[in-house]
C-alpha positions in Angstrom: 104.6 85.0 87.3 104.9 82.7 84.3 104.6 78.9 85.0 107.6 77.6 83.1 109.0 75.1 85.7 110.0 74.8 89.3 110.6 78.0 91.2 114.1 78.6 92.7 115.8 80.9 95.2 116.1 83.6 92.6 112.3 83.8 92.4 112.0 83.8 96.2 114.5 86.7 96.8 113.6 88.6 93.6 109.8 88.4 93.8 108.1 86.3 96.4 109.6 88.0 99.5 108.2 91.3 98.2 104.8 89.8 97.5 104.6 88.5 101.1 105.4 92.0 102.4 103.1 93.9 100.0 100.0 91.8 100.8 100.2 93.2 104.3 99.8 96.9 103.2 98.1 96.7 99.7 95.2 95.0 98.0 97.1 92.5 95.9 96.4 90.4 92.8 98.9 87.6 92.0 98.3 85.4 89.1 99.8 82.5 87.2 100.4 84.0 83.7 99.8 80.8 81.7 99.0 82.8 78.5 102.2 84.7 78.9 104.1 81.4 79.1 102.8 80.5 75.6 104.6 83.5 74.1 107.9 81.7 74.4 106.9 78.1 75.2 104.1 77.7 72.6 105.5 74.5 71.0 105.4 72.5 74.3 102.4 73.0 76.5 102.1 69.6 78.1 103.3 70.6 81.5 101.7 74.1 81.8 98.8 72.9 83.9 101.0 71.0 86.3 103.4 74.0 86.5 100.6 76.3 87.4 99.5 74.1 90.3 103.0 73.5 91.6 103.8 77.2 91.3 100.8 78.1 93.5 102.0 75.6 96.0 105.3 77.3 96.2 103.7 80.7 96.6 101.7 79.4 99.5 104.7 77.7 101.1 106.6 81.0 100.9 103.9 82.9 102.8 101.5 84.3 100.1 98.2 84.4 101.9 94.9 83.7 99.9 93.1 85.3 102.8 94.9 88.6 102.1 95.7 88.5 98.4 93.8 87.3 95.4 95.5 84.3 93.7 94.2 83.3 90.3 95.1 81.8 86.9 95.1 84.2 83.9 93.4 81.9 81.4 90.5 81.3 83.9 89.6 85.0 83.5 88.9 85.3 79.8 88.1 89.0 80.2 91.9 89.6 80.0 91.9 88.4 76.4 88.9 90.6 75.5 90.5 93.7 77.0 93.8 92.8 75.2 91.8 92.7 71.9 90.1 96.0 72.5 93.4 97.8 73.6 95.1 96.3 70.5 92.7 98.4 68.3 94.2 101.7 69.6 97.8 100.7 70.2 100.3 101.9 67.5 102.5 99.1 66.2 105.6 101.2 66.8 104.9 101.3 70.5 105.3 97.6 70.8 108.3 97.3 68.5 110.1 99.9 70.6 109.8 97.9 73.9 113.4 97.1 74.8 112.8 93.5 75.7 111.3 92.7 72.3 114.7 92.7 70.5 116.6 91.6 73.6 114.6 88.5 74.1 114.7 87.6 70.4 118.5 87.7 70.6 118.7 85.9 73.9 116.3 83.1 72.8 117.7 82.9 69.2 116.9 79.2 69.1 113.2 79.9 69.2 111.0 81.4 66.5 109.7 84.5 68.3 108.5 86.3 65.2 104.9 85.8 66.4 102.1 88.2 67.0 101.8 86.8 70.6 105.4 87.6 71.4 105.1 91.1 69.9 101.9 91.7 71.9 103.3 90.4 75.2 103.5 93.9 76.7 100.0 94.7 75.6 98.6 91.6 77.3 100.6 92.7 80.4 98.8 96.1 80.0 95.4 94.4 80.0 96.4 92.4 83.1 97.3 95.6 84.9 94.5 97.9 83.7 91.8 95.2 84.3 92.2 95.7 88.1 92.9 99.5 87.8 96.2 98.9 89.6 97.9 101.9 91.1 101.2 100.1 91.6 102.9 97.2 89.8 105.9 95.6 91.6 108.6 95.1 89.1 112.4 95.1 88.6 114.3 97.6 86.5 113.9 95.4 83.4 110.1 95.7 83.5 109.8 99.5 84.0 109.4 100.0 80.2 106.4 97.7 80.2 104.7 99.6 82.9 105.4 102.9 81.1 103.8 101.4 78.0 100.7 100.5 80.1 100.6 104.2 81.2 100.7 105.4 77.6 98.0 103.0 76.5 95.7 103.9 79.5 96.2 107.6 78.6 95.4 107.0 75.0 92.3 105.0 75.9 91.1 107.7 78.3 91.7 110.4 75.6 89.6 108.5 73.0 86.8 107.2 75.2 86.7 109.2 78.5 84.9 112.2 77.0 81.3 113.1 77.9 79.1 115.6 76.1 78.3 117.3 79.4 81.6 116.7 81.1 82.1 120.3 82.3 78.7 120.4 84.0 79.2 117.0 85.6 82.7 117.7 86.9 81.5 121.0 88.5 78.7 119.1 90.2 81.2 116.6 91.4 83.5 119.3 92.8 80.6 120.8 94.7 80.0 117.5 96.4 83.4 117.7 98.0 82.2 120.4 100.3 83.3 124.0 100.3 86.7 123.6 102.0 87.7 120.5 99.9 86.4 122.0 96.7 88.6 125.0 97.2 91.6 122.8 98.0 90.9 120.7 94.9 90.8 123.7 92.6 94.0 125.1 94.0 95.8 121.8 93.6 94.5 121.4 90.0 95.7 125.0 89.2 99.2 124.2 90.6 99.4 121.0 88.5 98.1 122.6 85.3 100.0 125.9 85.5 103.2 124.8 87.2 103.5 121.1 86.4 103.5 120.3 90.1 103.2 116.5 90.2 103.0 116.5 94.0 99.9 118.7 93.8 98.4 116.2 91.4 99.1 113.3 93.8 97.6 115.2 96.7 94.5 116.0 94.7 94.1 112.3 93.7 94.4 111.3 97.4 91.8 113.9 98.3 89.4 112.5 95.7 90.0 108.9 96.8 89.3 109.8 100.4 85.8 111.0 99.6 83.5 108.1 100.4 80.3 110.0 99.6 80.8 110.5 95.9 80.2 108.0 93.2 82.9 106.0 91.2 81.9 108.0 88.1 82.5 111.3 89.9 85.8 110.1 91.1 86.8 109.3 87.5 85.7 112.7 86.4 87.6 114.5 89.2 90.8 112.5 88.5 90.4 113.2 84.7 89.8 116.9 85.3 93.2 117.2 86.9 95.0 116.5 83.6 92.4 117.4 81.0 88.7 117.3 80.1 87.9 113.6 80.3 87.2 110.9 82.8 89.9 108.5 83.9 88.3 105.2 83.0 91.6 103.3 83.2 94.0 104.8 85.8 97.7 105.1 84.8 99.7 102.6 86.9 103.1 103.3 88.5 106.0 101.0 88.6 106.9 100.0 92.2 110.6 99.2 92.2 111.0 96.5 94.8 114.2 95.5 96.6 115.5 92.4 94.8 119.0 91.2 95.9 121.0 89.7 93.1 121.8 86.1 94.0 123.9 84.3 91.4 123.5 80.8 90.3 125.7 78.1 91.8 128.1 78.5 88.8 128.5 82.2 89.4 126.3 83.2 86.4 122.8 84.7 86.7 120.5 82.1 88.4 118.3 80.7 85.6 116.7 77.3 84.8 118.2 77.6 81.3 121.7 77.6 82.8 120.9 74.6 85.1 122.5 76.5 88.0 119.5 77.0 90.4 118.6 75.8 93.8 114.9 75.1 93.7 112.5 76.0 96.6 112.0 72.3 97.2 115.6 71.1 96.6 116.6 68.0 98.5 119.0 68.6 101.4 121.9 66.5 99.9 121.6 68.3 96.6 121.8 71.8 98.2 124.9 70.6 100.1 126.6 69.3 96.9 125.8 72.4 94.8 127.0 75.0 97.3 130.1 73.0 98.2 131.2 73.0 94.6 130.4 76.7 93.9 133.3 78.5 92.2 135.2 81.0 94.4 137.7 83.8 93.8 140.1 82.3 91.2 143.0 84.0 92.9 142.7 81.5 95.8 144.3 78.5 94.3 145.7 77.3 97.7 144.3 77.5 101.3 146.9 80.2 102.3 146.3 82.5 99.3 144.4 85.7 100.2 141.3 86.5 98.2 138.9 89.3 97.4 135.2 88.7 98.4 133.9 91.0 95.8 135.3 88.7 93.1 133.7 85.6 94.7 130.1 84.4 93.9 129.9 83.0 97.4 130.1 86.5 98.9 127.0 87.5 97.0 125.1 84.7 98.8 126.6 85.9 102.2 125.1 89.4 101.5 121.7 87.8 101.3 121.9 85.1 104.0 124.5 86.4 106.6 124.3 89.1 109.3 126.8 91.9 109.7 129.0 89.9 112.0 129.2 87.0 109.7 129.9 89.2 106.7 132.8 90.9 108.6 134.2 87.5 109.4 134.1 86.6 105.7 135.7 89.9 104.6 138.5 89.6 107.2 139.1 85.9 106.8 139.1 85.8 103.0 141.5 88.8 102.6 143.9 87.5 105.2 143.5 83.8 104.2 142.4 83.3 107.8 139.6 81.1 106.5 139.4 78.7 103.6 136.7 78.6 101.0 135.2 75.4 102.4 135.0 77.1 105.8 133.5 80.2 104.3 130.7 78.2 102.6 129.7 76.2 105.7 127.5 78.8 107.5 126.0 79.7 104.1 125.0 76.1 103.5 123.4 75.9 106.9 121.4 79.1 106.4 120.1 78.0 103.0 119.3 74.5 104.3 117.2 76.0 107.1 115.3 78.3 104.7 114.6 75.7 102.1 113.7 73.0 104.7 110.8 75.3 106.0 109.5 76.0 102.5 109.9 72.3 101.5 107.9 71.1 104.5 105.1 73.6 104.0 104.9 72.8 100.3 104.6 69.1 101.1 101.6 69.8 103.3 99.9 71.7 100.4 100.8 69.0 97.9 99.3 66.4 100.1 96.0 68.4 100.3 95.3 69.0 96.6 91.7 69.8 97.3 92.6 72.9 99.4 94.9 74.3 96.8 92.3 73.8 94.1 89.7 75.6 96.2 92.1 78.5 96.8 92.7 78.8 93.1 88.9 78.5 92.2 88.0 81.1 94.8 90.7 83.5 93.5 89.5 82.9 89.9 85.9 83.8 90.9 87.0 87.0 92.8 89.2 88.2 89.9 86.5 87.4 87.3 84.0 89.5 89.2 86.2 92.6 89.1 87.3 91.9 85.5 83.6 91.7 84.4 82.9 95.1 85.9 85.9 96.7 84.3 85.1 95.2 80.9 81.5 96.4 81.2 82.8 100.0 81.8 85.2 99.7 78.9 82.6 98.4 76.5 80.1 101.1 77.5 82.8 103.8 77.0 83.6 102.5 73.5 79.8 102.3 72.9 80.1 98.7 71.8 77.3 97.7 74.1 75.0 99.3 76.6 76.2 97.4 79.7 75.5 94.0 78.2 77.3 92.0 80.9 
C-alpha cells in the first residue's frame, strides 16, 4: 500500500479487511510501498516518512497482526531495487508501455508530469516486490490483474534465460526418483497430461505433490516444477492474482471515494465530522420532498447500506424508500450509527499505538529484518543464476 496520506473506509473495505482474513490462512507480506509513492508524488516527499508510520498504525488498528504477517517498509529492503534493476535488463520496453494503467493514469493525473522512467517502470518494481518473496498469490482488485500478469511473463522470461543447467535432464530424473515409486509414477502421469493435453489442473496437482515432499531439496523442487512446463528450473515462481472481495463504497458526494475528491471518511475521523458528512450525503434526486417515493439503486446511501446493514435493515430501506414510508434523514440514521461504531473502535486502537511509538517502531524494524533475510536469499539465487557472482552475499 502506498503511503500517500490518511487511510479511509475505502481502504478498509477494499483492502484491509481482506488482509486481516488472509493472514489467518496464508504466509503474508504487507509493506509500505514508499518507493512506489515517489512515482507520482516525487516532487513533494516531506510527509512520506510520517505517512508510513501513520499507515502502519492504521493497519494494526484494523487487525493486521505482526505476529502472523510480516509488516515492513519497501525502502528498508534495498534488495527490491537490485532485483528491479536486474529484471529491467530482460524486460522488453513494449511490455511496460502496454500496461493499461500507464496511459490511464497519465490521463487521470494530467496535472503531473508522469513521463518519467520511474512511472513507466512502476509495474516492473511491483514485479520485483512480488517475485522477491516467491509469492504464489497476490491479493488485488480487477484493475491490478494486468500487473500480476506482467509479473508472470517476466518470471517466465527470467526462468527461460537463467533456469537452465547443463545436466538438467540427469538432475530432474534423480529428483523424480526421490519422490518414491508411487509418487514418481503419479508425477510423470500428471506431467504427461499437462504437456500433451494442456491440462492445467494436472499441473496444479503436480505442483502440490512436489511442494508436499519435505525430504527433497529446494533445488530439486525448482527442477520438478520447471520440468512440468519445459526443461529448466523455476527460480522465480509465476504468481497468480487473488481477486479479493472488495465492496464498492462511494464517497460522501456519491463519486468514487478518493482523497483527491475530498469525499472520504478517514479511519480516525472525529465523531462529529462523520455525523456531518453522512447527514449531508446526496440521495436519489427524485426525492425532492419527504412524501416522494425513491429508488434505492439510484441513491449513494444505499451502497453504504449494502456494506453496513443486515438483510432486515436493507429490506426496510428498500420498502421504505420506494413507498416514501421513510425519509432520507431516517434512512441515514442507522447507517451513521453503524459507521460511528466501526470507526470508534479503529480510532481507539490507533490512539493506543500512536501513544506507544516505540512498539510500532519495533514492529516495523522486526518486519524489515525478516523481509530482508528472505530478500537476500532470493537475490543470491538470482545472482548465481545470472552468473554475476558465486553466492557473494
